[in-house]
C-alpha positions in Angstrom: 10.0 131.8 210.0 11.9 129.1 208.1 14.8 130.5 206.2 15.1 128.8 202.7 17.6 129.9 200.2 16.0 131.0 196.9 12.4 130.7 198.2 10.0 133.2 199.7 9.9 132.4 203.4 6.1 132.8 203.9 5.4 130.7 200.8 7.8 128.0 202.0 6.1 127.9 205.4 2.7 127.3 203.8 4.1 124.5 201.7 5.6 122.9 204.8 2.2 123.1 206.6 0.4 121.8 203.5 2.8 118.8 203.4 2.2 118.2 207.1 -1.6 118.1 206.6 -1.4 115.9 203.5 0.9 113.4 205.3 -1.6 113.5 208.2 -4.4 112.7 205.8 -2.7 109.9 203.9 -0.4 108.5 206.7 1.9 107.5 203.8 4.9 109.4 202.4 4.4 108.1 198.9 0.6 108.9 198.7 1.3 112.4 200.2 3.9 113.0 197.5 1.5 111.9 194.8 -1.2 114.2 196.0 1.2 117.1 196.2 2.8 116.3 192.9 6.3 116.2 194.4 8.8 113.4 195.1 8.7 111.3 198.2 12.1 112.7 199.2 10.7 116.2 198.9 7.9 115.3 201.4 10.5 113.8 203.8 12.7 116.9 203.5 9.8 119.3 204.1 8.6 117.3 207.2 12.2 117.2 208.5 12.6 121.0 208.0 9.3 121.7 209.8 10.3 119.5 212.7 13.7 121.1 212.9 12.1 124.6 212.8 9.8 123.7 215.7 12.5 121.7 217.5 10.3 118.7 218.1 9.1 115.6 216.2 5.6 115.8 214.7 5.2 112.1 213.6 6.1 108.8 215.2 7.4 106.7 212.3 7.0 103.0 212.8 6.9 100.2 210.2 3.7 100.6 208.1 2.4 103.2 210.6 2.7 106.9 210.9 1.1 108.6 214.0 1.0 112.1 215.3 3.1 113.0 218.3 1.5 115.3 221.0 3.3 118.2 219.3 1.8 117.2 216.0 -1.7 117.1 217.5 -1.2 120.6 218.9 0.0 121.8 215.5 -2.8 120.3 213.5 -5.6 122.9 214.1 -3.2 125.8 213.7 -1.9 124.4 210.4 -5.4 123.9 209.1 -6.3 127.5 210.1 -3.2 129.0 208.5 -3.5 127.1 205.3 -7.2 127.9 205.0 -6.6 131.6 205.8 -3.8 131.7 203.2 -6.0 130.2 200.5 -8.8 132.6 201.4 -6.4 135.5 201.2 -5.3 134.3 197.7 -8.9 134.0 196.6 -9.8 137.5 197.9 -6.7 139.1 196.3 -7.4 137.4 193.0 -11.0 138.9 192.7 -11.3 140.8 189.5 -13.9 143.4 188.5 -16.2 140.6 187.3 -16.2 138.9 190.7 -17.0 141.2 193.6 -17.4 138.6 196.4 -15.9 135.2 197.3 -17.7 132.3 198.9 -15.9 129.2 200.2 -18.1 126.1 200.6 -17.2 122.7 202.1 -19.2 119.5 202.3 -18.8 115.9 203.1 -17.6 114.1 199.9 -20.9 112.2 199.3 -23.1 115.3 199.7 -21.5 116.9 196.6 -22.9 114.1 194.5 -26.4 113.6 196.0 -27.3 117.2 197.0 -25.1 120.1 196.0 -24.2 119.7 192.3 -27.4 121.2 191.0 -27.4 123.9 193.7 -23.9 124.9 192.6 -25.0 125.3 189.0 -28.0 127.5 190.1 -25.8 129.6 192.3 -23.3 130.2 189.5 -26.1 131.2 187.2 -27.8 133.5 189.7 -24.6 135.1 191.0 -22.0 135.3 188.2 -20.2 137.9 190.3 -19.4 135.3 193.0 -16.0 133.7 193.1 -16.6 130.2 194.4 -14.1 127.8 196.2 -15.3 124.3 197.1 -13.7 121.6 199.3 -14.6 118.1 200.6 -13.7 117.0 204.1 -15.0 114.9 207.0 -17.4 116.5 209.5 -14.9 117.4 212.2 -12.6 119.3 209.8 -15.6 121.1 208.2 -16.8 122.4 211.5 -13.3 123.5 212.6 -12.8 125.3 209.3 -16.0 127.2 209.6 -15.2 128.1 213.2 -11.8 129.3 212.2 -12.9 131.3 209.2 -11.4 129.0 206.6 -14.8 128.2 205.2 -17.9 130.4 204.9 -20.3 127.5 204.7 -20.3 123.8 205.3 -22.8 121.0 204.7 -22.8 117.8 206.8 -24.8 115.3 208.7 -25.2 115.7 212.5 -23.0 118.7 213.1 -21.6 119.6 216.5 -23.3 122.7 218.0 -20.6 125.3 218.8 -20.8 128.8 220.1 -21.1 131.5 217.4 -22.0 129.0 214.7 -25.4 128.8 213.1 -26.7 125.2 212.4 -29.6 125.0 210.1 -31.4 122.1 208.5 -31.5 122.5 204.7 -32.5 119.1 203.2 -33.9 115.7 203.9 -32.3 112.9 201.8 -34.3 109.7 201.3 -31.9 106.7 201.1 -33.4 103.7 199.3 -32.1 100.2 198.8 -31.6 99.6 195.1 -30.3 96.6 193.2 -29.1 95.8 189.7 -31.6 92.9 189.5 -35.3 93.4 189.4 -37.9 91.9 191.8 -35.5 90.6 194.5 -36.4 90.8 198.2 -34.3 92.5 200.9 -32.7 89.3 202.1 -31.5 88.3 198.7 -30.2 91.9 198.2 -28.2 91.7 201.4 -26.7 88.3 200.5 -25.7 88.9 196.9 -23.1 91.6 196.1 -24.3 94.0 198.8 -22.4 97.3 199.1 -22.6 99.0 202.5 -22.3 102.7 201.9 -21.4 104.8 204.9 -24.0 107.5 205.2 -23.0 108.5 208.8 -23.7 107.4 212.3 -27.5 107.6 212.3 -27.7 105.6 209.1 -25.4 103.0 210.4 -27.4 102.7 213.6 -30.7 102.4 211.6 -29.1 99.9 209.2 -28.0 97.7 212.2 -31.5 98.0 213.7 -33.3 97.0 210.5 -30.9 94.2 209.5 -29.4 92.8 212.8 -28.6 89.4 211.1 -27.3 90.7 207.8 -24.1 88.9 206.5 -20.9 90.8 206.2 -21.2 93.1 203.1 -19.1 92.3 200.1 -17.9 95.9 199.8 -17.8 98.9 202.2 -17.3 102.5 200.9 -17.9 106.1 201.8 -18.8 107.7 198.5 -22.2 107.2 197.0 -21.3 107.9 193.4 -18.6 105.3 193.5 -21.1 102.8 194.9 -23.5 103.7 192.1 -20.9 103.1 189.4 -20.0 99.8 190.9 -23.6 98.6 190.9 -24.1 99.7 187.3 -20.9 98.1 186.1 -20.6 95.0 188.2 -24.0 94.4 189.7 -25.0 94.4 193.3 -27.2 96.4 195.7 -27.0 99.0 198.4 -28.5 102.2 199.8 -28.3 105.3 197.7 -30.2 108.7 197.8 -33.3 108.3 195.7 -32.3 111.4 193.6 -28.8 109.9 192.9 -30.3 106.5 191.8 -33.2 108.0 189.8 -31.4 108.0 186.4 -30.5 104.3 186.8 -34.0 103.4 187.9 -35.5 105.4 185.0 -33.2 103.6 182.5 -34.2 100.1 183.9 -30.6 99.5 185.2 -31.5 99.8 188.9 -34.6 98.7 190.8 -35.8 99.7 194.3 -36.0 96.8 196.7 -39.6 97.1 197.6 -39.6 95.5 201.1 -36.5 97.5 202.3 -37.2 100.4 204.6 -36.4 103.9 203.5 -33.8 105.6 205.7 -33.9 109.4 205.9 -30.9 111.6 206.6 -31.1 115.3 207.5 -28.5 117.6 206.1 -27.4 120.7 207.9 -25.7 123.9 206.9 -23.1 125.4 209.3 -21.8 129.0 209.1 -20.6 131.8 211.4 -23.3 133.7 213.2 -21.5 137.0 212.6 -19.4 136.2 209.6 -18.6 138.9 207.1 -20.2 137.0 204.3 -23.4 136.0 206.2 -25.7 137.7 203.7 -24.2 135.9 200.7 -24.4 132.6 202.7 -28.0 133.0 203.5 -28.8 134.0 199.9 -27.1 130.8 198.7 -29.0 128.7 201.3 -32.3 130.2 200.2 -31.6 129.0 196.6 -30.9 125.5 197.9 -34.1 125.4 200.0 -36.1 126.7 197.0 -34.7 124.0 194.8 -35.3 121.3 197.3 -38.8 122.4 198.4 -40.8 120.4 195.8 -38.9 117.2 196.5 -38.8 117.6 200.3 -42.1 115.8 200.8 -41.9 113.6 197.7 -41.6 110.4 199.7 -41.8 109.4 203.3 -40.0 107.0 205.6 -41.5 103.5 205.7 
């Protein structure tokens, strides 16, 4: 354990590991400090203390580049597990008489916007006794957290199949090309203010197959709601989930590009096969499937 005068040792260790993970995520001391609400010098001091405690460097620091050492790579999964377990312990310990159970849910950033917001509201209404914790990560981190017990449930595209994990399809998302101008064809949409939203590997492969000669997009981004806002405020076009674009279409601010193909993405839930909270997880998933059932076949791929 790290000895730190005036601070609880276990708490200090968690802060060191959180700082390590934040620096790993941002690859920038200033951005990590901003995210953690501390000074840049505090981030540097924490990383230095962690490295001194372990007796080895965790990052290679070069100009404008921060990379993990081999020791840092080995520490990474353990740090994620410890921090997640500590957060879970705090959540469980904080349960009061009004909240009998805790459920931690993670999802890819863009799935919160296009799939899970309504489900979360329904879940809160149906199970007011449930203490919920939500997170957003990339697919690799989500699967690792579920496997390590840091999350009860995760939603993502194309999950890896691992032993002792249940992988279950829960939704089909119809991605449609929409534009801020009416009655334009797909070639015009691709050439004028096109925003390429990253909806995962299968989408990117389908996009390349459908539009092999498309010009370089004006903007690339990985969050659907940000792309939606940009189209509404500045104009342009791009692929969005039909549900996410529906309000803009109904208001006459967005228009489906009629000759563009619909690209479907399947969404999967991942959870432990023998986890303590499996019954609550499956109840939550049943609510999601019930909510999605009327829309599941509302449109088909072209």
